[in-house]
C-alpha positions in Angstrom: 15.8 30.1 -48.6 16.1 27.7 -51.6 12.8 26.1 -53.1 12.6 23.0 -54.7 11.4 23.6 -58.4 7.7 22.7 -58.5 7.1 19.2 -60.2 4.7 19.7 -63.3 4.2 18.2 -66.4 2.9 18.9 -69.9 -0.3 17.2 -70.7 1.0 14.7 -73.7 2.8 13.5 -70.2 -0.4 12.4 -68.6 -1.3 8.6 -69.0 -4.7 8.2 -70.5 -5.4 6.1 -67.3 -3.7 8.9 -64.7 -4.9 10.3 -61.6 -6.3 13.7 -62.3 -7.7 16.0 -59.4 -9.3 19.3 -60.7 -9.4 22.0 -58.6 -11.6 24.6 -60.1 -14.9 25.8 -59.2 -18.1 24.2 -59.7 -19.1 26.1 -62.9 -15.7 25.3 -64.7 -15.8 22.0 -63.8 -19.5 21.6 -65.4 -18.8 23.3 -68.6 -15.7 20.4 -69.4 -13.4 18.3 -67.6 -11.6 15.1 -67.9 -13.6 12.1 -67.4 -12.7 10.2 -64.4 -11.2 13.0 -62.5 -11.5 13.4 -59.0 -13.0 17.5 -58.5 -12.2 19.6 -55.2 -12.0 23.0 -56.0 -9.2 25.0 -54.2 -11.9 26.7 -51.8 -13.0 23.0 -50.4 -9.0 21.8 -50.8 -7.7 21.5 -47.1 -11.4 20.7 -46.1 -11.6 17.6 -48.4 -8.0 16.7 -48.3 -9.2 13.3 -46.8 -10.9 12.6 -50.1 -7.8 13.0 -51.9 -6.2 10.8 -49.8 -8.4 7.9 -49.7 -8.3 8.0 -53.4 -4.8 7.8 -54.0 -4.0 5.3 -50.8 -2.5 3.3 -53.6 0.5 5.7 -53.9 -0.7 6.4 -57.5 1.0 10.0 -58.9 -1.6 12.8 -58.8 -1.9 15.4 -61.6 -2.9 18.5 -60.4 -5.2 20.4 -62.8 -6.9 24.0 -63.3 -8.0 26.0 -66.1 -3.9 27.4 -66.5 -2.3 26.2 -64.0 -1.9 29.3 -61.3 -4.4 27.5 -58.8 -3.2 23.8 -59.5 0.4 25.1 -58.8 -0.4 26.2 -55.8 -2.3 23.0 -54.8 0.4 21.0 -56.1 3.1 22.7 -53.5 0.7 22.0 -51.0 0.4 17.9 -51.9 4.1 18.1 -52.2 4.7 19.2 -48.6 2.3 16.5 -47.3 4.7 13.8 -48.7 1.8 13.0 -51.9 3.4 12.4 -55.5 1.9 15.2 -57.3 2.5 17.2 -60.2 1.0 20.5 -62.1 0.0 20.0 -65.4 1.4 22.7 -67.3 -0.9 25.0 -69.1 -4.0 23.1 -67.0 -7.5 22.7 -68.9 -6.7 25.0 -72.0 -3.3 23.4 -72.8 -6.0 19.9 -72.4 -8.3 21.1 -74.7 -6.0 22.6 -77.0 -3.8 18.9 -77.5 -6.9 17.4 -78.2 -7.2 15.3 -75.1 -11.1 13.8 -74.2 -13.1 15.9 -72.0 -16.8 15.5 -71.2 -19.3 17.8 -69.4 -22.2 18.0 -67.3 -26.0 17.5 -69.0 -25.8 17.2 -72.9 -24.0 20.4 -74.2 -20.3 19.7 -75.4 -17.3 20.5 -73.2 -15.4 23.2 -73.1 -13.0 25.3 -70.8 -14.6 28.1 -69.0 
């Protein structure tokens, strides 16, 4: 069987106004995330898939994010199979933070990657 390579991008290639889907768990999201991202934990993803399809009804590319890229790769593969224009963000939040891209946290604490 021949599988197409998983579409992925470097954190630097994610546009400032790009649509980011964060599939990490609630505690990871609370510690630090991309402002404006849609948060649907991987464990809830299939049940909440409709939230994503509503958010990208305009056909925008979905940049899928987790901590290092494993969970987001699985979700990206699922989205591509559903016909969604989705790409995995190489290196996830660790790469995002390492590149100095902006993050916010829930509450008053400084954002960090959990």
